[in-house]
C-alpha atoms as a printed R data frame, in Angstrom:
    type eleno elety resid chain resno      x       y       z
1   ATOM     1    CA   MET     A     1 29.641 -14.309  24.960
2   ATOM     2    CA   LYS     A     2 28.551 -10.722  24.465
3   ATOM     3    CA   MET     A     3 32.155  -9.558  24.738
4   ATOM     4    CA   LYS     A     4 33.279 -12.160  22.181
5   ATOM     5    CA   ARG     A     5 30.576 -11.080  19.745
6   ATOM     6    CA   ALA     A     6 31.522  -7.413  20.183
7   ATOM     7    CA   VAL     A     7 35.200  -8.155  19.512
8   ATOM     8    CA   ALA     A     8 34.293 -10.242  16.459
9   ATOM     9    CA   PHE     A     9 32.116  -7.418  15.146
10  ATOM    10    CA   ILE     A    10 34.909  -4.865  15.550
11  ATOM    11    CA   LEU     A    11 37.466  -7.141  13.906
12  ATOM    12    CA   ALA     A    12 35.110  -7.863  11.025
13  ATOM    13    CA   GLY     A    13 34.579  -4.158  10.456
14  ATOM    14    CA   ALA     A    14 38.295  -3.440  10.564
15  ATOM    15    CA   PHE     A    15 38.987  -6.294   8.139
16  ATOM    16    CA   ALA     A    16 36.331  -5.013   5.753
17  ATOM    17    CA   ALA     A    17 37.801  -1.517   5.836
18  ATOM    18    CA   CYS     A    18 41.361  -2.739   5.221
19  ATOM    19    CA   ALA     A    19 40.568  -5.354   2.569
20  ATOM    20    CA   GLU     A    20 42.339  -4.662  -0.702
21  ATOM    21    CA   PRO     A    21 39.929  -3.833  -3.540
22  ATOM    22    CA   GLU     A    22 39.906  -5.949  -6.684
23  ATOM    23    CA   PRO     A    23 42.475  -5.197  -9.411
24  ATOM    24    CA   GLY     A    24 41.573  -1.970 -11.162
25  ATOM    25    CA   PHE     A    25 39.360  -0.787  -8.309
26  ATOM    26    CA   ARG     A    26 40.091   2.056  -5.908
27  ATOM    27    CA   SER     A    27 38.717   2.232  -2.372
28  ATOM    28    CA   LEU     A    28 36.547   5.275  -1.635
29  ATOM    29    CA   PHE     A    29 36.298   4.852   2.144
30  ATOM    30    CA   ASP     A    30 39.200   4.571   4.598
31  ATOM    31    CA   GLY     A    31 37.037   3.117   7.373
32  ATOM    32    CA   LYS     A    32 37.955   5.913   9.795
33  ATOM    33    CA   SER     A    33 36.778   9.208   8.358
34  ATOM    34    CA   LEU     A    34 34.779  10.887   5.619
35  ATOM    35    CA   LYS     A    35 37.925  11.936   3.768
36  ATOM    36    CA   GLY     A    36 37.166  12.158   0.058
37  ATOM    37    CA   TRP     A    37 33.474  12.873   0.653
38  ATOM    38    CA   GLN     A    38 31.317  15.976   1.000
39  ATOM    39    CA   ILE     A    39 27.814  16.308   2.400
40  ATOM    40    CA   SER     A    40 24.914  18.289   1.031
41  ATOM    41    CA   GLY     A    41 21.711  18.932   2.956
42  ATOM    42    CA   LYS     A    42 23.110  17.393   6.124
43  ATOM    43    CA   LYS     A    43 20.541  16.140   8.616
44  ATOM    44    CA   GLY     A    44 21.519  15.570  12.246
45  ATOM    45    CA   GLU     A    45 24.774  13.620  12.383
46  ATOM    46    CA   GLY     A    46 24.888  13.143   8.648
47  ATOM    47    CA   TYR     A    47 27.088  10.067   8.170
48  ATOM    48    CA   VAL     A    48 29.686   8.592  10.528
49  ATOM    49    CA   ALA     A    49 32.463   5.981  10.418
50  ATOM    50    CA   GLU     A    50 31.947   3.165  12.935
51  ATOM    51    CA   ASN     A    51 34.402   0.261  13.210
52  ATOM    52    CA   GLY     A    52 35.303   0.371   9.530
53  ATOM    53    CA   ILE     A    53 31.714   0.823   8.360
54  ATOM    54    CA   LEU     A    54 30.082   3.902   6.838
55  ATOM    55    CA   VAL     A    55 26.832   4.486   8.713
56  ATOM    56    CA   CYS     A    56 23.833   6.673   8.063
57  ATOM    57    CA   PRO     A    57 22.287   6.822  11.560
58  ATOM    58    CA   LYS     A    58 18.567   7.038  12.276
59  ATOM    59    CA   THR     A    59 19.223  10.577  13.466
60  ATOM    60    CA   GLY     A    60 21.316  11.449  10.404
61  ATOM    61    CA   GLY     A    61 21.096  11.653   6.653
62  ATOM    62    CA   GLY     A    62 21.537  13.991   3.759
63  ATOM    63    CA   ASN     A    63 23.464  13.423   0.547
64  ATOM    64    CA   LEU     A    64 27.029  12.191   1.024
65  ATOM    65    CA   PHE     A    65 28.787  12.730  -2.288
66  ATOM    66    CA   THR     A    66 32.272  11.957  -3.533
67  ATOM    67    CA   ASP     A    67 34.563  14.966  -3.786
68  ATOM    68    CA   ARG     A    68 34.931  14.489  -7.540
69  ATOM    69    CA   GLN     A    69 32.675  13.648 -10.457
70  ATOM    70    CA   TYR     A    70 32.440  10.402 -12.400
71  ATOM    71    CA   SER     A    71 31.075   9.530 -15.824
72  ATOM    72    CA   ASN     A    72 31.517   5.838 -16.686
73  ATOM    73    CA   PHE     A    73 32.336   3.450 -13.861
74  ATOM    74    CA   VAL     A    74 31.756   0.237 -11.954
75  ATOM    75    CA   PHE     A    75 30.795   1.007  -8.344
76  ATOM    76    CA   ARG     A    76 30.749  -1.787  -5.761
77  ATOM    77    CA   PHE     A    77 29.790  -1.854  -2.103
78  ATOM    78    CA   GLU     A    78 28.133  -3.977   0.570
79  ATOM    79    CA   PHE     A    79 25.142  -2.796   2.580
80  ATOM    80    CA   ARG     A    80 23.084  -3.925   5.560
81  ATOM    81    CA   LEU     A    81 19.553  -2.748   6.320
82  ATOM    82    CA   GLU     A    82 17.348  -2.569   9.382
83  ATOM    83    CA   GLU     A    83 13.561  -2.782   9.224
84  ATOM    84    CA   GLY     A    84 12.330   0.192   7.216
85  ATOM    85    CA   SER     A    85 15.774   1.365   6.034
86  ATOM    86    CA   ASN     A    86 15.625   3.851   3.177
87  ATOM    87    CA   ASN     A    87 18.638   5.215   1.303
88  ATOM    88    CA   GLY     A    88 19.867   5.386  -2.261
89  ATOM    89    CA   VAL     A    89 22.891   5.736  -4.505
90  ATOM    90    CA   GLY     A    90 23.011   8.959  -6.461
91  ATOM    91    CA   ILE     A    91 24.867   8.683  -9.765
92  ATOM    92    CA   ARG     A    92 25.842  11.419 -12.240
93  ATOM    93    CA   ALA     A    93 24.218  13.852  -9.844
94  ATOM    94    CA   PRO     A    94 24.798  17.561  -9.210
95  ATOM    95    CA   LEU     A    95 25.500  18.716  -5.664
96  ATOM    96    CA   GLU     A    96 22.309  20.725  -5.469
97  ATOM    97    CA   GLY     A    97 18.725  19.728  -6.081
98  ATOM    98    CA   ASP     A    98 17.077  16.327  -5.715
99  ATOM    99    CA   ALA     A    99 19.584  13.734  -6.944
100 ATOM   100    CA   ALA     A   100 16.769  11.327  -7.883
101 ATOM   101    CA   TYR     A   101 15.600  13.778 -10.533
102 ATOM   102    CA   GLN     A   102 18.537  16.076 -11.305
103 ATOM   103    CA   GLY     A   103 20.770  12.989 -11.502
104 ATOM   104    CA   MET     A   104 19.679   9.386 -11.008
105 ATOM   105    CA   GLU     A   105 19.018   7.396  -7.844
106 ATOM   106    CA   ILE     A   106 19.458   3.654  -7.469
107 ATOM   107    CA   GLN     A   107 17.083   2.745  -4.663
108 ATOM   108    CA   ILE     A   108 18.349   1.176  -1.399
109 ATOM   109    CA   LEU     A   109 15.273   0.093   0.516
110 ATOM   110    CA   ASP     A   110 13.941  -2.505   2.931
111 ATOM   111    CA   ASP     A   111 10.959  -2.733   0.617
112 ATOM   112    CA   GLY     A   112  9.456  -5.680   2.500
113 ATOM   113    CA   ALA     A   113  8.977  -3.665   5.693
114 ATOM   114    CA   PRO     A   114  5.382  -3.207   6.906
115 ATOM   115    CA   VAL     A   115  5.690   0.561   6.608
116 ATOM   116    CA   TYR     A   116  5.966   0.268   2.799
117 ATOM   117    CA   LYS     A   117  3.283  -2.378   2.272
118 ATOM   118    CA   GLY     A   118  0.922  -1.328  -0.491
119 ATOM   119    CA   ARG     A   119  2.682   2.007  -0.946
120 ATOM   120    CA   LEU     A   120  5.388   1.271  -3.529
121 ATOM   121    CA   LYS     A   121  5.278   1.598  -7.294
122 ATOM   122    CA   PRO     A   122  7.316  -0.966  -9.282
123 ATOM   123    CA   ALA     A   123 10.179   1.491  -9.868
124 ATOM   124    CA   GLN     A   124 10.469   2.262  -6.149
125 ATOM   125    CA   TYR     A   125 11.613  -1.194  -5.015
126 ATOM   126    CA   HIS     A   126 15.216  -1.870  -4.070
127 ATOM   127    CA   GLY     A   127 17.695  -1.580  -6.935
128 ATOM   128    CA   SER     A   128 15.369   0.342  -9.243
129 ATOM   129    CA   ILE     A   129 16.412   3.476 -11.073
130 ATOM   130    CA   TYR     A   130 14.078   5.452  -8.871
131 ATOM   131    CA   ASP     A   131 10.756   6.270 -10.542
132 ATOM   132    CA   VAL     A   132 12.131   5.277 -13.973
133 ATOM   133    CA   VAL     A   133 13.144   1.601 -14.347
134 ATOM   134    CA   ALA     A   134 11.888  -1.187 -12.073
135 ATOM   135    CA   ALA     A   135 14.363  -3.742 -10.725
136 ATOM   136    CA   LYS     A   136 13.784  -7.492 -10.614
137 ATOM   137    CA   GLN     A   137 12.898  -8.652  -7.117
138 ATOM   138    CA   GLY     A   138 13.751 -11.638  -4.951
139 ATOM   139    CA   PHE     A   139 17.554 -11.308  -4.733
140 ATOM   140    CA   LYS     A   140 17.971  -9.189  -1.597
141 ATOM   141    CA   LYS     A   141 18.959 -11.102   1.555
142 ATOM   142    CA   LYS     A   142 16.983 -11.013   4.777
143 ATOM   143    CA   THR     A   143 16.973  -7.717   6.640
144 ATOM   144    CA   GLY     A   144 20.025  -7.573   8.903
145 ATOM   145    CA   GLU     A   145 22.294  -9.552   6.549
146 ATOM   146    CA   TRP     A   146 25.032  -8.101   4.341
147 ATOM   147    CA   ASN     A   147 24.306  -7.712   0.624
148 ATOM   148    CA   SER     A   148 26.742  -6.985  -2.191
149 ATOM   149    CA   GLN     A   149 25.779  -4.621  -4.968
150 ATOM   150    CA   GLU     A   150 27.352  -3.333  -8.164
151 ATOM   151    CA   ILE     A   151 26.245  -0.369 -10.247
152 ATOM   152    CA   LYS     A   152 27.740  -0.061 -13.713
153 ATOM   153    CA   ALA     A   153 27.284   3.135 -15.722
154 ATOM   154    CA   GLU     A   154 28.652   2.934 -19.252
155 ATOM   155    CA   GLY     A   155 27.353   5.539 -21.638
156 ATOM   156    CA   ARG     A   156 23.591   5.260 -21.776
157 ATOM   157    CA   ARG     A   157 23.472   1.790 -20.193
158 ATOM   158    CA   ILE     A   158 22.941   1.370 -16.448
159 ATOM   159    CA   THR     A   159 23.301  -2.097 -14.929
160 ATOM   160    CA   VAL     A   160 22.599  -3.030 -11.314
161 ATOM   161    CA   THR     A   161 23.759  -6.381  -9.922
162 ATOM   162    CA   LEU     A   162 22.600  -7.549  -6.478
163 ATOM   163    CA   ASN     A   163 24.236 -10.565  -4.822
164 ATOM   164    CA   GLY     A   164 25.421 -11.782  -8.219
165 ATOM   165    CA   ALA     A   165 22.088 -11.351 -10.040
166 ATOM   166    CA   VAL     A   166 21.483  -8.630 -12.641
167 ATOM   167    CA   ILE     A   167 18.325  -6.862 -11.496
168 ATOM   168    CA   VAL     A   168 18.484  -3.825 -13.824
169 ATOM   169    CA   ASP     A   169 19.890  -3.685 -17.351
170 ATOM   170    CA   ALA     A   170 18.616  -0.437 -18.802
171 ATOM   171    CA   ASP     A   171 19.334   1.498 -21.972
172 ATOM   172    CA   LEU     A   172 18.365   5.050 -21.047
173 ATOM   173    CA   ASP     A   173 17.711   5.877 -24.687
174 ATOM   174    CA   THR     A   174 14.680   3.579 -24.533
175 ATOM   175    CA   VAL     A   175 13.021   5.866 -21.974
176 ATOM   176    CA   LYS     A   176 10.679   7.800 -24.265
177 ATOM   177    CA   ASP     A   177  7.795   8.857 -22.015
178 ATOM   178    CA   PRO     A   178  7.787  12.680 -22.199
179 ATOM   179    CA   GLU     A   179  6.435  12.988 -18.654
180 ATOM   180    CA   ILE     A   180  9.294  10.891 -17.240
181 ATOM   181    CA   LEU     A   181 11.895  12.789 -19.258
182 ATOM   182    CA   LYS     A   182 10.461  16.100 -18.070
183 ATOM   183    CA   LYS     A   183 10.419  14.945 -14.452
184 ATOM   184    CA   HIS     A   184 13.923  13.411 -14.648
185 ATOM   185    CA   PRO     A   185 16.250  15.776 -16.551
186 ATOM   186    CA   GLY     A   186 19.157  13.964 -14.889
187 ATOM   187    CA   LEU     A   187 18.654  11.044 -17.280
188 ATOM   188    CA   GLY     A   188 20.439  13.176 -19.867
189 ATOM   189    CA   ARG     A   189 23.554  13.816 -17.742
190 ATOM   190    CA   ALA     A   190 26.819  12.171 -18.808
191 ATOM   191    CA   SER     A   191 28.691  12.774 -15.541
192 ATOM   192    CA   GLY     A   192 28.266  13.975 -11.983
193 ATOM   193    CA   TYR     A   193 28.845  13.111  -8.351
194 ATOM   194    CA   LEU     A   194 28.374   9.684  -6.806
195 ATOM   195    CA   GLY     A   195 27.017   9.234  -3.329
196 ATOM   196    CA   PHE     A   196 24.573   7.945  -0.752
197 ATOM   197    CA   LEU     A   197 21.199   9.602  -0.228
198 ATOM   198    CA   GLY     A   198 20.080   9.192   3.373
199 ATOM   199    CA   HIS     A   199 16.532   9.588   4.677
200 ATOM   200    CA   GLY     A   200 16.850   9.375   8.453
201 ATOM   201    CA   THR     A   201 16.974   5.581   8.741
202 ATOM   202    CA   ARG     A   202 19.989   3.464   9.660
203 ATOM   203    CA   VAL     A   203 21.928   1.924   6.787
204 ATOM   204    CA   GLU     A   204 25.421   0.404   7.063
205 ATOM   205    CA   ILE     A   205 27.819   0.343   4.100
206 ATOM   206    CA   ARG     A   206 31.307  -1.132   3.672
207 ATOM   207    CA   ASN     A   207 33.862  -2.197   1.030
208 ATOM   208    CA   ILE     A   208 33.106   0.876  -1.076
209 ATOM   209    CA   ARG     A   209 35.202   0.894  -4.244
210 ATOM   210    CA   ILE     A   210 35.164   2.084  -7.839
211 ATOM   211    CA   ARG     A   211 36.736   1.344 -11.193
212 ATOM   212    CA   GLU     A   212 36.521   4.047 -13.816
213 ATOM   213    CA   LEU     A   213 35.731   3.065 -17.397
214 ATOM   214    CA   PRO     A   214 36.833   4.850 -20.584
């Protein structure tokens, strides 16, 4: 049985890597390598390709950015968390500095893990524009299951959809708090790199694709 499960897992990963993206979308991950990506602030192993899945290992991390910049886009991927997993999606970010502030970070977090109990602010839960806009909760699947997520950046509007439910629909022009604007200069950026922001916990990602918008 163990052998059958292992084979099924490998085949599932290979299928996910080879699946054709939706019309208008372009795949960003070939399932075998980090071609098309660059890493900044690499920790340990950084990121690795395993059986068609992009993995941030527990002993890895850093910021894995695309090799080109994007402005307006629809970004889709699937992710799977372990207990305590902590990552993020950097959008419109520069290569240097903290992407959560110099760009924007969409939180990827096992926010129900005991380690985070009583420690999170509303805008630190999964799907939030980190430290700026809180996401609606209750749409993430159980830890260990695959989730699908979409991030749409169109001008000043950022929309995050998790498993078919819109959990963030934010007009950045409505962010008026001077302290937030001072702390997050990246809110004013119109373009930048797109990538995953690892923090030394295992996160698995697959079916990574993008459609650019005018």
